[in-house]
N, C-alpha and C positions, 0 to 999 in steps of 0.2 A: 545353438541353444539360446533361447531368449530369457533374459533376466529382467524383471520389471518390478517397479516399486511405486505404489500410489502414495505420494507424499501429501496430498490433500485428502483428508479423511472425511469423505462425504457422509459416512454413517453418523458423524457427530455434528453435522450442520443442520440448522433449523431456521426457518423463516418465522419471525416473531411478530412483525407488523407488515401489513400490505394494505395501503389505503390510496387508491387512485383519485379520490375526490379532490376538489379544489378548495383552497382556503385563501383569504386575502387580508392584507392590511394596507392602509395608506398613511400610517404613522411615520413622522419624520424622526422620532426617537424609538429606541428599542421597544417593541411590543410583541406580545404573544400572537402568533399566527395560528398555531394548532397545538393542543395538548393531545398526544396520541395515547395517553394512559400508561399503565405500568407494564414492564416486562419483569420476569423473574428468572434469574440464572441460578441453577443448582450448583454450578461450579464456575470458577474463574474462566472467562471466555473472551475471545477476540470478537468484537461486535463490529459489523460493517453496516453502512447505511447509504442510501442514495435518494435523491429527490429531483424534481424538475421545478425550476423557479423562472418566472417570466415577469416582465414589468412593462407598463406603457411609458415609463420614463426612459429617456435616452442616456441620462447620467447614471452613475454607478449606484447600486443598491447593496444592502448588506443582509446576510442571513447568518444565524448561528444555531447550533444544536446543543441543547441542555440535557444532560443525563443525570437524573437525581438533582443534586444541588450544585453540580459543577458543569461548566461549559467545556465541551469536548472538541468543538470544531466551529470554524467560521470561514466565510468566504465573501468577497466583495467583487462585484462585476456589473457591467452594463448588460441588463437582462432583456433589453428590447428585442422582441422576436427570438429569444433564446430557445434552442431546441436540444441543447446538450445537458444531460443530467449532471449534477454535482454530487459528490460523495466523499466519505471519509471512513476512518476506523477509530476505535477506542478499545483498549483492553480494560476489562472490568472485573472486579472481584465478585464472588458469588453474592447474590442479594437481589433485592427488588428496587427497580429504578423507574421513575416517571420520565417519559420521553417528550420533550417539547422542542418546537422550532419557533424562533423569534426572528423578526426582521425590522428593517427601517428603510425608508425610501426618500428620495428628494421630494421637496414640496410639490404637490400636484400629482405625484405618482401613485401607483397601486402595484404592490407585489402580489403575484398569484403563485401559491405553493401547491404542487400536486405530485402524484405518482411517488409517494413516500414509501420506502421499503426498508426494513431493518431485520437483520438476522445474525447468526453466528457463523464463523468459519474456523475450521480446525486444520492447522498445518503441523507436520512433524518437525522436530528439531528446532524448537523455538524457546526463547526466554523472554519474559515480559514484566513490565511494571504497570500496575493498575492506575487508572485515571486519578490524579491527585493534584493538590496545590503545588506551586513552585517549590523546588528543592532539588535533591540529588538522589539518584537511584543507580543500581548496578545490575547488569544483565550479562549472561554468559551462556553460549551454546557450545556443548561438547562436540569435539570432532568424532566422526565415526566413518566407517567404510559403507558407502552406498552402492547401488547397482552400477553406478558409473565410475566410482572411485572415491577417494577420501574427501570429506567435506573440506572446503578451503576458506571461503568467505561467506558472510551473511550480511544482509541489508539491515542496517540500524534505522528503523522507521520511527520517527518522533512526530506525533500529532499534538499541536499545542494551540491554546487560545490565550490571548492577552490583550488588554485594552491599550497597552503601550508596548513598544518593541522589546521583547525579552532577550537577554543575552544567553546564548547557548554555548555550553562547553561539553566537549567529549574527551574523556581521558585527560582532563586538565588543560585542554587546548581549546581556545575560543574558535567557534565555527560559524560560518555564514549559513543561514537557512537556505535550503534547497529551493523553497518556494514560499512566498508570502502573499497574502491577499486580505486586505482589511485587518481584522483582528485574528486572522488565521495564520499559523506558521507551521511549516512542515520541513522535515529533514529526512533524506532517504539515501544514504551513502553506504558503500560496503566497508566492513571491518573484518578482522580475522576471527575465526572460530577458535575455541579452546583457550580463551582468555577473558578475564573480566573487563567489561567496558562500563565506565561510569558516565552518566548523563546528568547534566544539571541545567536548569533554566532559572532565571532571576525573578520572574514574575509571571502570574497567570496560572494556567492549569495545563497538565500534559499527561500523556501516556506513552509508553515505549514498547515496541516489539522488535526483537532481534531474531531473524530467521533467514536461512539461505534460500527459502522458497518464496518469500514475498518479494515482489519486484519493485525496483526503484531505479537508481542510476545503474549504469553498466556494472555488472557484478559477475565474478567467476565463482559459482557456488561449489564446484567440485574440481579436483585435479583428476583429469581423465586417466583411467588405468584399465585398459582392456587390450586383448591381443590385436595386433595389426590386422586390418581387413574387417574389423567389426563395424557394425552400424549402430550409431547412437541415436536414440529417440528422446525427445523432450516435448511434453505437452504443456502449453501455457493457457491460462484461463482468466476470465475477468473475475474481479471480486467486487469492489465498491464502485468502479466505473468500468465501462467496456470500451477502452481506448487501445491504441496501438501497442502491441507487445513485440519484442524483437529477440531473435536467437541468432547468435553469430559464432562462427568457428574460425579461428585465426588469431591475429594479434596486430595492433598498430605497429608499423615499422619505425625505424629511427627518424624518418620523415613521414608524416601522416599524409597520404595522398587521398584519403577518403575511404569509405567502406569497400568500394570495388577493388581497391589496391591493398587493402589491409586484411580482408577476410576471404577465406576460401568458400564460405557459405554464409548467406544472410537470408533470413526469412522473417517477415513482419506481417502483422495483421491483427484483426479484432476477433471477437468471439473465441471459441476453442480453436487454438492453433497448434497443429501437429507438425513438428520439424524433425527431419532426420538427415544424417550425413554418414556416408560410408568412407572409412579411412583406408582407401586403396593406396594412394600415393602419399598423402600427407601423413607424417609420423604422428600417431596418436599421443605419444608421450611428450611431444613438443608443442602440440596445438593447444589452444585455450578455448574453452566453451564459455561464452558470455550470454547473459540474459538481461533484459531491461523492460521497463514499461510500468510506470506508476499506476496503481489501481488494479494490477493483475497479480497472478501468482503462478508458480509451477505446480501442475497437478500430478503429472506422471513422469517418471524417468525410466528409461529402459536401454538395454544394450543387447543386440543380437550378435553373439560371439561366433565368428566364422572358424 
């Protein structure tokens, strides 16, 4: 018998902006590249966006996304002949927001912005704090039984913008950012469900999403609980970028010899990735299911009970 659960609610997703046209700036200080106009959210929503940026300069250029009056995202990089889209997310309260992209480039360079797209994504089992100025927020995802077993961990995803490096604390412990790029700062590490988690940054702007189905660093979203011999399915999908996502079954040993000696099953790829593993020999109650891949999410979980 097959038990399936769609944890990405497609009925609640909407594309709000899609503009493939190109826009440019050659300013060496922050300047508007494109004002995409207003979006209106009838309810608080997780908003995702992506764009392509290129430059004729070989040195690093900067871009940032402004939502309403607050900066939600920034990234810095050498954009010469770049073909990889950039993207991010922000959790927003209900309301109307003007969407702008700004940039700056080394002297003599020109940034070209194109293929901008923005929409909403809806995942189950999440808690979030809307985009706001530096301060402190708390999030909490309740544990529940899913098709695969009890929720175990969730990824704490913090997207931040700051002109100078902000200090990040999680549950009163100072943390290193998972990734930094120019004025952009991002944290994506697993924490337990069923508990309050307090996130603080010292300067800038930030939003926070806590969810077992959003992907970041290696995370165990559920504790597997199904009869021996069952087949577990997990479908991972892109959200704000379409980069490599991974699903693993097993666990690093006392000495880590790499994936091939730590996991009984590994599947990685882009686009919509369907992974499955049948627990014939491996004890399902002792194995661990891991997922990872920044910019992606889990869309569907299922188990075929033998």
